NUNUMAR-663640 format. One record per residue (C-alpha): residue number from 1; residue in one letter; z, x, y. Coordinates in Angstrom, 1 decimal, decimal comma. Example, Ala and Ser with C-alpha at 12.3 -4.5 7.8 and 13.67 -1.06 7.14 Angstrom:
// residues 2
+-----+---------+--------+--------+--------+
: num : residuo :     pz :     px :     py :
+-----+---------+--------+--------+--------+
:   1 :       A :    7,8 :   12,3 :   -4,5 :
:   2 :       S :    7,1 :   13,7 :   -1,1 :
+-----+---------+--------+--------+--------+
//
This chain:
// residues 167
+-----+---------+--------+--------+--------+
: num : residuo :     pz :     px :     py :
+-----+---------+--------+--------+--------+
:   1 :       M :    0,1 :   -0,3 :    0,3 :
:   2 :       K :    0,9 :    2,9 :    2,3 :
:   3 :       R :   -2,7 :    4,3 :    1,8 :
:   4 :       I :   -4,3 :    0,9 :    2,8 :
:   5 :       A :   -1,9 :    0,7 :    6,0 :
:   6 :       C :   -3,3 :    4,2 :    6,8 :
:   7 :       L :   -7,0 :    3,6 :    6,3 :
:   8 :       A :   -6,9 :   -0,4 :    8,5 :
:   9 :       P :   -6,1 :    1,5 :   11,9 :
:  10 :       A :   -8,4 :    4,4 :   10,9 :
:  11 :       L :  -11,3 :    1,8 :   10,3 :
:  12 :       L :  -10,2 :   -0,2 :   13,2 :
:  13 :       L :  -10,7 :    3,2 :   15,6 :
:  14 :       A :  -14,0 :    3,8 :   13,9 :
:  15 :       V :  -15,4 :    0,4 :   14,4 :
:  16 :       T :  -13,9 :    0,0 :   18,1 :
:  17 :       G :  -14,7 :    3,8 :   19,0 :
:  18 :       S :  -11,2 :    3,9 :   20,3 :
:  19 :       G :   -8,8 :    7,2 :   19,4 :
:  20 :       A :  -11,6 :    9,5 :   18,6 :
:  21 :       M :  -11,6 :   12,7 :   21,0 :
:  22 :       A :  -15,3 :   13,1 :   21,3 :
:  23 :       A :  -16,1 :    9,5 :   21,5 :
:  24 :       P :  -15,6 :    8,7 :   25,1 :
:  25 :       H :  -13,6 :    5,7 :   24,3 :
:  26 :       E :  -10,6 :    6,6 :   25,7 :
:  27 :       G :  -10,0 :    5,8 :   29,2 :
:  28 :       S :  -10,7 :    8,9 :   31,6 :
:  29 :       A :  -13,0 :   10,0 :   28,9 :
:  30 :       F :  -14,7 :    6,7 :   28,7 :
:  31 :       I :  -15,4 :    6,9 :   32,6 :
:  32 :       H :  -15,9 :   10,2 :   32,8 :
:  33 :       D :  -18,8 :   10,0 :   30,1 :
:  34 :       Y :  -20,4 :    6,8 :   31,5 :
:  35 :       D :  -19,9 :    6,9 :   35,0 :
:  36 :       A :  -23,4 :    7,6 :   36,3 :
:  37 :       N :  -23,0 :    7,3 :   40,1 :
:  38 :       H :  -19,7 :    9,3 :   40,1 :
:  39 :       D :  -17,9 :    6,0 :   41,9 :
:  40 :       G :  -14,8 :    6,1 :   39,6 :
:  41 :       Q :  -15,7 :    2,8 :   37,3 :
:  42 :       V :  -18,2 :    2,0 :   34,9 :
:  43 :       A :  -20,5 :   -0,8 :   35,2 :
:  44 :       R :  -21,9 :   -2,8 :   32,5 :
:  45 :       A :  -25,2 :   -1,9 :   33,5 :
:  46 :       E :  -24,4 :    1,5 :   34,1 :
:  47 :       F :  -22,8 :    1,8 :   30,5 :
:  48 :       D :  -25,6 :    0,3 :   28,7 :
:  49 :       A :  -28,4 :    2,5 :   30,3 :
:  50 :       E :  -26,2 :    5,7 :   29,3 :
:  51 :       R :  -26,2 :    4,4 :   25,6 :
:  52 :       S :  -29,5 :    3,7 :   26,0 :
:  53 :       A :  -30,3 :    7,3 :   27,1 :
:  54 :       R :  -27,7 :    8,4 :   24,4 :
:  55 :       F :  -29,6 :    6,8 :   21,7 :
:  56 :       K :  -32,8 :    8,3 :   22,7 :
:  57 :       A :  -31,5 :   11,8 :   22,8 :
:  58 :       T :  -29,7 :   11,5 :   19,9 :
:  59 :       D :  -33,0 :   10,1 :   17,6 :
:  60 :       A :  -34,2 :   13,8 :   17,2 :
:  61 :       N :  -37,7 :   12,8 :   15,7 :
:  62 :       A :  -38,2 :    9,7 :   17,5 :
:  63 :       D :  -38,6 :    7,3 :   14,8 :
:  64 :       G :  -36,6 :    4,7 :   16,5 :
:  65 :       W :  -33,4 :    4,9 :   14,3 :
:  66 :       L :  -30,6 :    7,4 :   13,9 :
:  67 :       S :  -29,8 :    8,9 :   10,6 :
:  68 :       E :  -26,3 :   10,0 :    9,4 :
:  69 :       D :  -27,5 :   13,6 :   10,6 :
:  70 :       E :  -28,5 :   12,5 :   14,0 :
:  71 :       Y :  -25,8 :   10,5 :   14,6 :
:  72 :       V :  -23,0 :   13,1 :   13,2 :
:  73 :       G :  -24,9 :   15,7 :   14,8 :
:  74 :       E :  -24,9 :   14,5 :   18,5 :
:  75 :       Y :  -21,1 :   13,9 :   17,9 :
:  76 :       R :  -20,6 :   17,2 :   16,5 :
:  77 :       A :  -22,1 :   18,9 :   19,6 :
:  78 :       R :  -20,0 :   16,6 :   22,1 :
:  79 :       L :  -16,7 :   17,3 :   20,0 :
:  80 :       D :  -17,6 :   21,1 :   20,0 :
:  81 :       Q :  -17,4 :   21,1 :   23,9 :
:  82 :       Q :  -14,7 :   18,9 :   24,2 :
:  83 :       L :  -12,8 :   21,5 :   21,6 :
:  84 :       A :  -14,4 :   24,4 :   23,5 :
:  85 :       A :  -12,5 :   23,4 :   26,8 :
:  86 :       S :   -9,3 :   22,5 :   25,0 :
:  87 :       D :   -6,0 :   24,3 :   25,6 :
:  88 :       R :   -5,2 :   23,9 :   21,8 :
:  89 :       S :   -4,3 :   26,5 :   19,2 :
:  90 :       E :   -7,4 :   27,7 :   17,1 :
:  91 :       E :   -5,5 :   26,1 :   14,2 :
:  92 :       K :   -5,3 :   22,8 :   16,2 :
:  93 :       K :   -8,7 :   22,9 :   16,9 :
:  94 :       V :  -10,0 :   23,2 :   13,5 :
:  95 :       E :   -7,6 :   20,6 :   12,1 :
:  96 :       E :   -9,3 :   18,2 :   15,0 :
:  97 :       R :  -12,8 :   19,2 :   14,1 :
:  98 :       Q :  -12,4 :   18,3 :   10,6 :
:  99 :       R :  -10,8 :   15,2 :   11,1 :
: 100 :       Q :  -13,2 :   14,2 :   13,9 :
: 101 :       M :  -16,1 :   15,0 :   11,7 :
: 102 :       R :  -14,8 :   13,1 :    8,7 :
: 103 :       Q :  -14,2 :   10,1 :   10,8 :
: 104 :       A :  -17,7 :   10,2 :   11,9 :
: 105 :       H :  -19,2 :   10,1 :    8,9 :
: 106 :       V :  -17,2 :    7,2 :    8,0 :
: 107 :       R :  -18,2 :    5,3 :   11,5 :
: 108 :       F :  -21,8 :    5,9 :   10,7 :
: 109 :       G :  -21,0 :    3,7 :    7,6 :
: 110 :       V :  -18,9 :    0,9 :    9,1 :
: 111 :       L :  -21,8 :    0,8 :   12,1 :
: 112 :       D :  -24,6 :    0,9 :    9,7 :
: 113 :       K :  -24,3 :   -3,0 :    9,0 :
: 114 :       D :  -27,1 :   -3,6 :    6,6 :
: 115 :       K :  -26,4 :   -0,1 :    4,7 :
: 116 :       D :  -29,6 :    1,1 :    4,6 :
: 117 :       S :  -28,6 :    4,5 :    5,8 :
: 118 :       R :  -30,6 :    4,0 :    9,2 :
: 119 :       M :  -28,5 :    3,0 :   12,7 :
: 120 :       T :  -30,9 :    0,8 :   14,1 :
: 121 :       Q :  -30,8 :    0,6 :   18,1 :
: 122 :       A :  -29,2 :   -2,9 :   17,9 :
: 123 :       E :  -26,2 :   -1,8 :   15,6 :
: 124 :       Y :  -25,7 :    1,0 :   18,2 :
: 125 :       D :  -25,5 :   -1,3 :   21,0 :
: 126 :       A :  -23,2 :   -3,6 :   19,1 :
: 127 :       S :  -20,9 :   -0,6 :   18,7 :
: 128 :       G :  -21,4 :    0,0 :   22,5 :
: 129 :       A :  -20,7 :   -3,3 :   23,0 :
: 130 :       R :  -17,2 :   -3,6 :   21,5 :
: 131 :       A :  -16,2 :   -0,3 :   22,8 :
: 132 :       F :  -17,3 :   -1,5 :   26,7 :
: 133 :       A :  -15,3 :   -5,3 :   25,9 :
: 134 :       D :  -12,0 :   -3,0 :   24,8 :
: 135 :       Q :  -12,0 :   -0,8 :   27,9 :
: 136 :       D :  -12,7 :   -3,5 :   30,3 :
: 137 :       D :   -9,1 :   -4,9 :   30,0 :
: 138 :       D :   -9,6 :   -7,7 :   32,7 :
: 139 :       K :  -13,1 :   -8,7 :   31,5 :
: 140 :       D :  -14,9 :   -8,4 :   35,4 :
: 141 :       G :  -18,0 :   -6,4 :   33,6 :
: 142 :       I :  -16,4 :   -3,1 :   35,3 :
: 143 :       V :  -14,2 :   -0,5 :   33,7 :
: 144 :       T :  -11,7 :    0,7 :   36,4 :
: 145 :       A :   -8,8 :    3,0 :   36,0 :
: 146 :       T :   -6,8 :    0,2 :   35,8 :
: 147 :       D :   -8,7 :   -1,0 :   32,9 :
: 148 :       A :   -8,3 :    2,6 :   31,5 :
: 149 :       A :   -4,5 :    2,4 :   31,7 :
: 150 :       A :   -3,7 :   -1,1 :   30,4 :
: 151 :       T :   -6,5 :   -0,2 :   27,4 :
: 152 :       A :   -4,4 :    2,8 :   26,9 :
: 153 :       K :   -1,3 :    1,2 :   26,7 :
: 154 :       R :   -2,2 :   -1,5 :   24,4 :
: 155 :       Q :   -4,0 :    1,4 :   22,2 :
: 156 :       L :   -0,7 :    3,3 :   22,6 :
: 157 :       A :    1,6 :    0,3 :   21,2 :
: 158 :       A :   -1,3 :   -0,5 :   18,6 :
: 159 :       R :   -0,7 :    3,4 :   17,3 :
: 160 :       K :    3,3 :    2,8 :   17,1 :
: 161 :       A :    2,8 :   -0,5 :   15,0 :
: 162 :       A :    0,5 :    1,0 :   12,6 :
: 163 :       D :    3,0 :    4,5 :   12,3 :
: 164 :       R :    6,0 :    2,0 :   11,8 :
: 165 :       A :    3,9 :   -0,3 :    8,9 :
: 166 :       E :    2,9 :    3,3 :    7,0 :
: 167 :       R :    6,7 :    3,8 :    7,0 :
+-----+---------+--------+--------+--------+
//
């Protein structure tokens, strides 16, 4: 039962995108990665444009869908940049890289809804829509620092609840 309790929060994080270091879905990282006009907030149109550009850039062979290698490879590049800038010890960086890369493979499997080993733009967009909705705490179509703080508080509470459930 403990194993299921451990996996449930991990799958929730994989599906929503919350909690992953390189995935820009935790508050300030989300705003940093999607704030194209640098006004300190992310409008839905801004987010959608960046997601579309990211999908196209990730689709290395331009076949209109993402393979697991393409999806995980793009994630690995972002994670490596974040870890390089991190002040964590090398040991902690190695642990984080291993954990995050395992999760990236799981996330691909979760997001590939029809299980055809091809993530379509629609599957990718559905993931993005969930991530944006999760960050937009007041549901006004704009993610602000206030939204990010509320989301972080909610995510922390969920992690604490999951930790208590494990015990």
